LOZA-146607 format. One record per residue (C-alpha): x, y, z. Coordinates in steps of 0.05 Angstrom, whole numbers, plus 5000, padded with zeros to 4 digits. Example, Ala and Ser with C-alpha at 12.3 -4.5 7.8 and 13.67 -1.06 7.14 Angstrom:
2
524649105156 527349795143 
# end
This chain:
458
199080767237 192380717261 189680107232 192879377242 193378937179 188278447150 189677837106 187177967030 182877357002 186677536938 193177606961 198277327022 201178077025 197978517082 196379257081 192979687132 185979767150 187380517137 190080287068 183779757053 179880427052 183480797006 184980286963 176980036954 174580686938 174381496941 169281746996 162281656974 157682326971 154082417040 146782277042 140982327093 140081787126 133981547165 134081047222 128880507206 127679837247 131079247217 126378627205 128178057264 129077657209 134477727145 134177407085 139877017096 140876267132 139676187209 147676057216 150076697191 152877147239 150877767230 155378487243 153879147261 158879597249 159380227307 165280587281 166880647207 174180907198 179880387185 179580047244 172379877235 172579677168 178979227169 175678837236 169778737187 174878487130 178077987182 171577717207 169477647135 175677137116 174176687175 171075927150 166975577190 160675907166 156976587130 157677227157 154577787136 154278597151 146278927162 148179527198 152980127204 153380637253 158381287256 157882077283 159482257209 155782177151 162482177100 166081687145 159681157141 159281247062 165981207049 166380517093 160080217063 162480346986 169080096998 166279447038 161879336986 166279446930 171078776965 165978466996 158778476947 152178196980 155977997048 155678697061 148078837054 146679557092 141179907054 140380637070 135280447131 140180087160 145180647161 145481087227 148281707239 149882137305 150781957387 145681487385 146581147320 149580537355 143780397394 140080337325 145079927295 145379417357 137979347352 138879037291 141978457321 138577807348 139077777413 141877087437 144176867371 151176907340 150877657319 155878177334 156678867353 163279167328 165579647375 170780027337 169580747354 172581257400 174681027481 170481557512 163881227487 166680477486 162680347563 156680627540 156480217479 159379577518 153779647573 147579777514 150579117475 151478637535 143578927558 140978627494 145178117491 149478007432 156577847431 162278377430 168278487379 170779167421 177279577392 182579817439 183080237473 176880217523 176080737565 179381437576 178781447656 178080997712 170781007720 169980837651 174580187666 170279967731 164180087686 166779597634 167879077688 160979077711 158978987634 163978407639 160278087697 153578107677 156477847599 158377257644 151677127666 148977217606 154976717565 155877287518 163177307484 166777977481 173277897442 177678547458 182378857410 189078717438 191778257383 197478067405 194977487455 192377117397 199877067360 201776407361 209276547367 207977007428 204376407455 210176047446 214476467479 209576557540 209775737546 217975797545 217776477602 212875967649 216775437633 222975797669 227375767601 229076537620 229376407692 226576997733 223677567702 227978147719 225478667682 221778887616 222779397562 218479647502 219280167452 213980587413 218781147375 215481387312 213482007272 206682237294 203882907262 201283477308 194983827304 194684477278 189285067289 181784947275 179385137213 173685647219 168485217187 169084697228 165184597295 170284497352 166383897372 167083607310 173983817302 175583457369 170982737352 175282717287 182382807315 180382347365 187582127389 189582927405 184882967466 184382637531 176282587530 176282267462 180681697465 185181777527 190282167481 194781837434 199381537489 193881017513 190380927454 196480697417 201280407473 195480047510 198679327464 205479487492 202579597566 199078967560 204578577528 208878837596 202078487639 202877897597 209277747607 209577837684 201977517695 200578077735 197578787748 202679337768 201479577839 204380307814 207380707761 211581357753 214381627699 216282397650 214782687589 214783237553 214583647485 220583887441 221684727452 219384967394 213084517387 207184877362 202184297373 194884547385 192583797415 193083627479 198383027471 205183097489 210382767445 214882427491 213181937547 217181487585 213781117639 216680477688 211780067722 212479717784 209078937796 208378637870 213978377867 218078957849 220778677779 220379397734 217479427673 218879977621 215180377556 219780917519 215581387474 217281857425 214282207373 217982537338 220382557271 227582527249 229582187302 231781507323 225680927307 223780307354 217979847363 218679247399 218978967468 224878627499 224578087563 229978047615 230877367658 236477127705 238576627655 237776977584 233277547549 228277417499 224677927438 217577877450 215178367388 217678687334 215879317281 208179557281 206778867327 210478387284 210977677313 218977747321 219277347377 227277007398 231476757455 238077047466 244676657492 245077087551 243077887559 245678157491 240678347438 243978157380 242877727312 248877367329 247077237395 240076817376 239076197411 232276077390 227076427339 220176277319 218176227251 214076757214 206376737231 201576457180 196376997194 196377557228 194877557303 188078037283 186877467232 187976967292 184177307338 177977377291 179076627285 178976447351 172976937370 168276567313 170575917344 168076147407 161776357384 159275737337 162275207383 159875577448 166975587476 168876097535 171276767518 170577407556 176477857543 172978457573 176978427648 183078317624 182378887576 179979347628 185479277671 190879247617 186679917605 187580197676 195479987676 195980457612 192380917659 196681037716 202181037668 199381667632 197281987696 204281977730 207882247671 201882827665 201582877744 208982827763 208482357821 207681557821 200381327817 198980637852 193580267832 189180287883 187980987884 186680977808 181580367816 178280817859 178781567828 172181827810 175082307761 173182417695 174782807626 167982937606 162282707655 156582817605 159082397555 153081897553 148982537538 152282917480 148383117421 151983547357 150084197394 153784047457 159384427476 165683947479 168184007558 174984397536 176384957486 182685257453 185885847475 185686457433 192886127397 188085547379 191985127437 187484667473 190284497549 196184147561 198083627624 203684107664 206483587710 205483897788 199284267771 195483717729 189683307752 187382657718 186382147782 
# end
């Protein structure tokens, strides 16, 4: 599941961001879009928060829905950008159907291509409440964040945030500039805004679990393989549209999806790991053409020696589990549940059983995704500090060292990753639709897959 849920204004039930698009309308016909500058002032009140959506897939559309549901003042979507016309057209149709005049994005504020993000951000007012929503691919996130901060607009950026260590360092530099400019930046690790998890963190810091001995996370769910590229699609477009299947675009499926679990491990420990190692592989009869493995097991070591684990399997017809658990010297706890549910409990001892629960948090009234947007808009409107770039970037680096340890087959340290100059695609900021992608499939249609002992990504 790639998209988190949003709360519909018409119902209390939740649906995925991908379902939002499907429910709101089918794909609109592709149209020729031109980049025409937006007048400095829109025909809306001065206190309206204007949004520019960069990346019009399910995540982006769902984030717009979350933003629209925040009370406290008017919000309007005024620009959209994507690499592909059909995806922008589909999102525009769905959002317009759902939010009416609050989606004010005529053709001259719809932008297509690798430079479209700049044109969309240029429609926003510097030093205002306006927000650039960076919800596309992680490989492009550092350059997009740099431009938004340079332009002086607030930013919401989805996970993950960078594909490799140089990208992480670019995020950190942008964070410093954002601080100097007083900009607010929200990063899409929404579980940090879960009230139930915040309460358990408070209890942990107060010593209810004792000293933390270990933390373990699981994300075990089916994920389909990538088939051969159709002859009618260019290699670059194929890799971009199947972004979780390619390391240079997204960092790969593990980095894209499990950054949530890895961020939880670091949040619980209130520290960054000093090293990681792990193993991974594929089933023997795999026909997957992507770069992904289908099984991962990573272990991070924190400075005090505490271990944290993430066990991942993307194979159908196997045991599924989606949860994070903590073991302390006094008792155990559950920190997270299925598809990021705020299933938060403490246990009487180390046994994770329903008949052994000591305390259980109530069901949250709003999702963590909505809570994050509520907090973000409150920070903008009331000038409260909020720049989540630094911790998002460092959680991303913890993610990267776990992935690299599995792919390379050795222990990877925090220091070597932070200093690494390795890049999956050094020319990513100069891409055009006529560019050659950095990797090619072999004669069987399969792309390079990490082989431990031979592979390098640090």
